[in-house]
C-alpha positions as CSV (number, residue, x, y, z in Angstrom):
1,M,0.0,0.0,0.0
2,A,2.9,2.4,0.8
3,E,4.5,1.7,-2.6
4,L,1.2,2.5,-4.3
5,S,0.9,5.9,-2.5
6,K,4.6,6.7,-3.3
7,Q,3.9,6.0,-7.0
8,T,0.8,8.1,-7.0
9,I,2.7,11.0,-5.4
10,S,5.6,10.7,-7.9
11,D,3.1,10.6,-10.8
12,G,1.4,13.7,-9.4
13,S,4.7,15.5,-9.1
14,K,5.6,14.6,-12.7
15,T,2.2,15.9,-13.9
16,V,2.7,19.2,-12.0
17,A,6.2,19.5,-13.3
18,R,5.0,19.0,-16.9
19,W,2.3,21.6,-16.5
20,L,4.9,24.1,-15.1
21,M,7.1,23.4,-18.0
22,V,4.2,24.1,-20.5
23,I,3.3,27.3,-18.7
24,L,6.9,28.5,-18.6
25,L,7.3,27.7,-22.3
26,A,4.1,29.6,-23.1
27,V,5.3,32.6,-21.2
28,I,8.6,32.5,-23.1
29,V,6.8,32.3,-26.5
30,V,4.6,35.2,-25.6
31,M,7.5,37.3,-24.5
32,L,9.5,36.5,-27.6
33,G,6.5,37.1,-29.8
34,S,5.8,40.5,-28.2
35,E,9.5,41.5,-28.7
36,L,9.5,40.5,-32.3
37,F,6.3,42.3,-33.2
38,S,6.8,45.4,-31.1
39,S,8.5,48.5,-32.5
40,P,12.0,49.2,-30.9
41,S,11.9,52.2,-28.7
42,A,15.4,52.2,-27.3
43,S,18.8,51.5,-29.0
44,A,19.6,48.7,-26.5
45,D,17.7,46.6,-24.1
46,S,20.0,44.7,-21.8
47,K,17.2,42.6,-20.2
48,T,16.4,40.8,-23.5
49,G,19.7,40.9,-25.2
50,W,18.2,42.9,-28.2
51,A,20.0,45.9,-29.5
52,S,18.3,47.9,-32.2
53,G,18.6,51.1,-34.1
54,K,18.6,52.2,-37.8
55,E,20.7,49.2,-38.7
56,G,18.3,46.5,-37.5
57,K,18.3,44.1,-34.6
58,V,21.2,42.2,-33.0
59,F,20.5,39.3,-30.6
60,A,23.2,38.3,-28.1
61,I,23.1,35.4,-25.8
62,A,25.7,33.8,-23.5
63,G,26.0,30.1,-23.7
64,Q,28.1,27.0,-23.4
65,I,30.2,26.2,-26.4
66,S,31.8,22.9,-25.2
67,K,32.1,21.1,-21.9
68,D,34.5,23.6,-20.4
69,T,34.1,26.6,-22.7
70,Y,31.6,29.4,-22.5
71,G,31.0,32.2,-24.9
72,L,28.7,34.7,-26.6
73,Y,26.5,34.1,-29.6
74,L,25.7,37.2,-31.6
75,V,23.1,37.2,-34.4
76,D,22.9,40.3,-36.7
77,M,19.4,40.2,-38.3
78,K,20.1,43.0,-40.8
79,N,23.2,41.3,-42.2
80,S,22.0,37.7,-41.7
81,T,25.2,36.9,-39.8
82,I,26.0,34.9,-36.8
83,C,29.2,35.2,-34.8
84,V,30.5,33.1,-31.9
85,Y,32.9,34.4,-29.4
86,R,34.6,32.2,-26.8
87,L,35.8,33.2,-23.4
88,T,39.5,32.5,-22.8
89,N,41.0,31.4,-19.6
90,N,42.3,34.9,-19.0
91,G,38.8,36.4,-19.5
92,Q,39.1,37.7,-23.0
93,L,36.6,37.2,-25.7
94,K,38.0,35.7,-28.9
95,L,36.2,35.3,-32.2
96,A,35.6,31.6,-32.7
97,A,33.5,31.6,-35.8
98,A,31.5,33.9,-38.1
99,R,29.3,33.2,-41.1
100,T,26.4,34.6,-43.0
101,F,23.2,32.5,-42.9
102,I,21.5,34.3,-45.8
103,Y,22.1,31.4,-48.2
104,D,21.4,28.7,-45.5
105,C,17.9,30.0,-45.2
106,Q,17.3,29.5,-48.9
107,L,18.0,25.8,-48.8
108,D,15.0,23.4,-48.9
109,S,16.9,20.8,-47.0
110,Y,20.4,20.0,-45.9
111,N,21.5,16.9,-43.9
112,T,17.9,16.2,-42.8
113,E,15.4,13.3,-43.0
114,P,12.8,13.0,-44.2
115,L,13.2,15.3,-47.1
116,P,10.6,18.1,-47.4
117,K,9.2,16.7,-50.7
118,D,8.6,13.4,-48.9
119,V,6.7,15.2,-46.1
120,A,4.7,17.0,-48.7
121,K,3.7,13.7,-50.2
122,L,2.7,12.3,-46.8
123,V,0.6,15.4,-46.1
124,A,-1.1,15.2,-49.5
125,K,-1.8,11.5,-48.9
126,A,-3.2,12.2,-45.4
127,R,-5.5,14.9,-46.8
128,R,-6.8,12.5,-49.5
129,L,-7.4,9.8,-46.8
130,K,-9.2,12.4,-44.6
131,D,-11.4,13.4,-47.6
132,I,-12.2,9.8,-48.4
133,N,-13.0,9.0,-44.8
134,T,-15.4,11.9,-44.4
135,T,-17.2,11.3,-47.6
136,T,-17.5,7.5,-47.4
137,R,-18.1,7.0,-43.7
138,P,-21.2,4.9,-43.1
139,D,-24.1,6.6,-41.3
140,S,-24.0,5.4,-37.7
141,G,-27.7,6.0,-37.1
142,S,-28.9,3.6,-39.9
143,R,-28.7,0.4,-37.9
């Protein structure tokens, strides 16, 4: 009996934790959406990491690069460029990588499965099956 109550408590805790995660993710999505669709009023906002002005928006976020290395990721929306800076042992930021992603965003697929054309075929097939099921379903009240 004690084992059953422990399992029920842990299942309840898992459910609460999952709902908290859903709520937190929803809050983050709303905050990001409001930031993306609002007009910039200041040239820099240190709380969100956005900097804006005539040039466009720049997003900066600190993060872990490898197991023991931390750094700064910088995304320039106007120039479609990402830069990665790593923090050295003596506290300096060094440029680790930089590239434009303007052409990356024009690819249909790269190193992914399934291919987008295969997904499109699956969606079309699912739509056809849905249409068939809704038009040929027997009337449940005829028996």
